[in-house]
C-alpha positions in Angstrom: 90.0 104.8 60.3 92.4 106.9 62.6 94.8 107.0 64.3 98.6 108.3 64.7 97.6 112.3 65.2 98.0 112.3 68.7 101.8 112.0 68.5 104.9 113.9 66.8 105.5 111.6 64.0 109.0 110.9 64.7 107.8 109.5 68.0 105.2 107.2 66.0 108.0 105.7 64.4 109.9 105.4 67.4 107.5 105.6 70.7 110.4 104.2 72.9 112.6 107.1 72.6 110.1 109.3 75.0 109.9 107.3 78.3 111.3 104.4 76.9 107.7 103.8 75.1 105.5 103.8 78.4 102.4 106.1 76.6 99.6 105.2 75.0 98.6 105.5 71.4 94.4 105.6 69.9 92.8 104.2 66.9 88.9 104.5 66.1 86.8 103.4 63.3 84.1 101.0 62.0 86.3 98.9 60.2 87.6 96.2 62.6 90.2 95.1 59.9 91.4 98.6 59.0 91.9 98.9 62.8 93.7 95.8 63.6 96.3 96.6 60.6 97.1 99.9 62.1 97.1 98.3 65.8 99.8 95.4 63.9 101.8 98.5 62.5 101.7 100.5 65.5 103.1 97.0 67.4 105.6 96.7 65.0 106.9 100.6 65.7 107.6 99.2 69.2 104.0 100.4 70.8 102.8 98.4 73.8 99.6 100.5 74.6 97.4 100.9 71.5 93.3 101.8 73.2 90.9 101.3 70.8 88.1 104.0 71.4 85.5 102.5 69.1 83.6 103.9 66.3 84.8 106.6 64.0 83.2 109.3 66.3 85.5 109.0 68.7 88.4 110.4 66.2 86.8 114.0 67.0 88.1 113.5 70.6 91.8 112.7 69.4 91.8 115.9 67.1 90.7 118.0 70.2 93.9 115.7 71.8 96.1 117.0 68.7 95.7 120.7 70.2 96.3 119.5 73.8 99.5 118.1 73.0 100.8 121.1 71.3 99.7 123.0 74.1 101.4 120.5 76.9 104.1 121.1 74.0 103.9 124.8 74.8 104.4 124.5 78.7 107.0 121.8 78.7 108.8 125.0 76.8 109.1 123.7 72.8 108.4 125.6 70.5 105.8 123.3 68.7 104.9 120.0 70.0 107.5 118.4 71.3 108.4 115.4 72.3 106.8 113.3 74.9 104.3 111.0 75.5 100.5 110.2 77.4 99.7 108.0 79.0 96.3 106.0 79.6 96.5 104.6 83.3 94.3 101.7 83.7 
């Protein structure tokens, strides 16, 4: 099970601090119970948009997104990462 890797940790714990919390967090894994526990924890932190990407193999996409997160941060003028969110518009 994987989650929490696509945001700066301070944003993970307080999603409302960026854009009023209107961004997306991802979970992936084989164990439905573990994904539910992670989702419950994220919702307790204040996340309202948690997207289940499916099996653990999808976590590779999250790892690539983590690199993109850094690139976006540099584009926004931050040293590393920066505090911003990505929203999956459905």
